[in-house]
N, C-alpha and C positions, 0 to 999 in steps of 0.2 A: 319882065321883073313886076313885081306889085307894089304898089302905093308909092310911085314916083321914085322909088331910091334906085339909085347907082348900083350895078352889079358890085363895084370896088366894096361900096359903103356896106351891102348886104354881106356881103365874104367877111369883112373885118367884123363886123357885129356878130354874123355865125361864130366864129372863134373865141370871141370876147362875152357871148351869153353860152359857153360851154357849160355845163350843170358844174364841173369843179373849180370854174373860177368866177362865175357868174353874181355872186353874194359880194367878190372883192372889187369886180370891174363894174359893175350898173352904174353906179354911179359917177363913171367916168365916161360913160357911153351918152352923149347928147344925139337930138333929133338928125344933124348931120354932118357932125364931127366926130371927135372923140378929144379927150383931154389926156394927151400922149405924157407931158410931165409928170400928173397923176398917176396915170397907168404905170408907167416905167418905175414911179418910188413904191408903188404898190408892188410890182413885181419883184422886187430885192427882196421882200419880206414872204414871198412863197416859195413854195419847193422849186426844184429845177424844172420839172415837167412844167409846171403851173407857168412858171415865169418865162419857158421855152414859148409856152401858147402866146403869151402877151406880145414877144418879142417876134414871132411869125406874123401877129397881127399886124402890128408897126411895121413890119419890112412890106408886108402885103400892102399897106397905105400910102407909107413913105419912099418905098423902093431904094432903101438904105445898106442894103446887103448886110444885118445885124444878126442875120440867123443863116450857120451853115446847114447844109444838106444836109448832113451825118446826124446833128443834132433830131431831126425828124426820127431818125431811124433807130437813135440809140436811146434817146430821152424821153420819148413820149410813148404813155400807153397804148393800146390799141385802139379805143374809144377816143382818143386825145388825136391820134393819127389818121384816124377816119375823118374826124371833124375839120381837121385841117384839108384834107383831100376833098370833101365836100366844098367847102370854102374855096379852093381852085377852082372848080367846076360852077359857081355860082359866080365866082368873078370872070370867068369867061363867059357867060350867060347862058349855060348847059343844064342849068338845074336852079330851081326855083328855090328861095328860103323857105324854111317851115315858117307856117303863120305863127307858132309860138317864137321866133325870131325878130319877125317884124315888131311884135307886141312886147317882150321883153326888155329889160332895164330900165 
């Protein structure tokens, strides 16, 4: 893992820096944590799929079961779905996050 980031942090950051939501989530991504109250408020004003991305990131970080597996298949477009799959590999330590993710937000 690059730059001393934990795999879980890198995976969540990978989701939150998705091109479709990065402009709205960037200010809530901190160096070693996330402003979840701010992110969840922001997600309420997003489209269904964008909000699901934020909730998936939250669930990956907090493990609270706030996202149903069915939502991945039915509410995410192909690019967002792939982004989540990549994040799962990053979380497992099986995929390095892209350099732009490490420096984004």
